[in-house]
C-alpha positions as CSV (number, residue, x, y, z in Angstrom):
1,X,168.3,122.3,-23.6
2,X,167.3,121.8,-20.0
3,X,168.8,120.9,-16.6
4,X,169.2,117.2,-17.6
5,X,170.9,117.8,-21.0
6,X,174.2,116.0,-21.2
7,X,175.0,116.2,-24.9
8,X,174.1,115.3,-28.5
9,X,173.7,111.9,-30.0
10,X,173.6,110.5,-33.5
11,X,176.0,113.0,-35.0
12,X,176.9,112.1,-38.6
13,X,180.5,111.2,-39.3
14,X,182.6,114.1,-40.7
15,X,183.7,117.6,-39.6
16,X,181.3,119.6,-37.4
17,X,181.6,122.9,-35.5
18,X,180.4,122.4,-31.9
19,X,179.3,125.7,-30.3
20,X,178.0,126.5,-26.9
21,X,177.5,129.3,-24.4
22,X,176.9,129.6,-20.7
23,X,173.9,131.4,-19.2
24,X,173.6,133.7,-16.3
25,X,171.1,133.4,-13.4
26,X,168.4,135.2,-15.6
27,X,169.1,132.6,-18.4
28,X,170.6,135.2,-20.6
29,X,173.3,133.6,-22.9
30,X,176.9,134.6,-22.7
31,X,179.3,134.8,-25.7
32,X,179.4,131.7,-28.0
33,X,182.5,129.7,-28.3
34,X,183.2,126.4,-30.0
35,X,185.6,124.0,-31.8
36,X,185.8,121.9,-34.9
37,X,185.8,118.1,-34.5
38,X,186.0,115.3,-37.1
39,X,183.7,112.6,-35.9
40,X,184.2,108.9,-36.8
41,X,181.1,106.6,-37.2
42,X,179.7,105.6,-33.8
43,X,182.4,107.5,-32.0
44,X,181.7,108.8,-28.5
45,X,183.4,112.0,-27.5
46,X,183.3,113.2,-23.9
47,X,184.0,116.8,-22.9
48,X,183.4,118.1,-19.3
49,X,182.0,121.4,-18.4
50,X,184.2,123.6,-16.1
51,X,181.8,125.8,-14.1
52,X,184.8,127.9,-12.9
53,X,185.7,129.0,-16.5
54,X,182.2,128.4,-17.9
55,X,183.6,126.5,-20.8
56,X,184.3,123.0,-21.9
57,X,187.5,121.6,-20.5
58,X,190.2,120.9,-23.1
59,X,191.4,118.0,-20.9
60,X,190.8,114.6,-22.4
61,X,189.0,112.1,-20.3
62,X,190.9,108.9,-19.4
63,X,190.5,105.7,-21.5
64,X,189.0,104.1,-18.4
65,X,186.4,106.9,-18.0
66,X,185.5,106.8,-21.7
67,X,185.0,103.1,-21.4
68,X,182.6,103.6,-18.5
69,X,180.6,106.1,-20.5
70,X,180.4,103.7,-23.4
71,X,179.3,100.9,-21.1
72,X,176.5,103.0,-19.7
73,X,175.4,104.4,-23.1
74,X,171.8,103.2,-22.8
75,X,171.4,104.9,-19.4
76,X,172.9,108.1,-20.8
77,X,170.7,108.0,-23.9
78,X,167.7,109.8,-22.3
79,X,169.9,112.8,-21.4
80,X,171.1,113.3,-25.0
81,X,169.4,115.3,-27.6
82,X,169.2,114.0,-31.2
83,X,171.4,115.7,-33.9
84,X,169.1,118.1,-35.9
85,X,169.1,116.2,-39.2
86,X,166.6,118.6,-40.7
87,X,169.3,121.3,-40.8
88,X,172.2,118.9,-41.8
89,X,171.8,119.3,-45.5
90,X,171.5,123.1,-45.5
């Protein structure tokens, strides 16, 4: 991932474990953390990064904010990495 990364797209429906870690100024990764999530087809899930805690916030975005993201989906697309389907069946 790079500085423009904003998430993952084309995640297949079903249960997935989403993991992530922060990095220090030397780009060394910190401890991994994550959560399970059951995705519905074409569902958009928005989580915000909290730089103070260096973790994803557990707060839900408002319905209005989620609608704004969905409306701007095409503009957001270039900042999203595709789901790694080559590893999906493993």
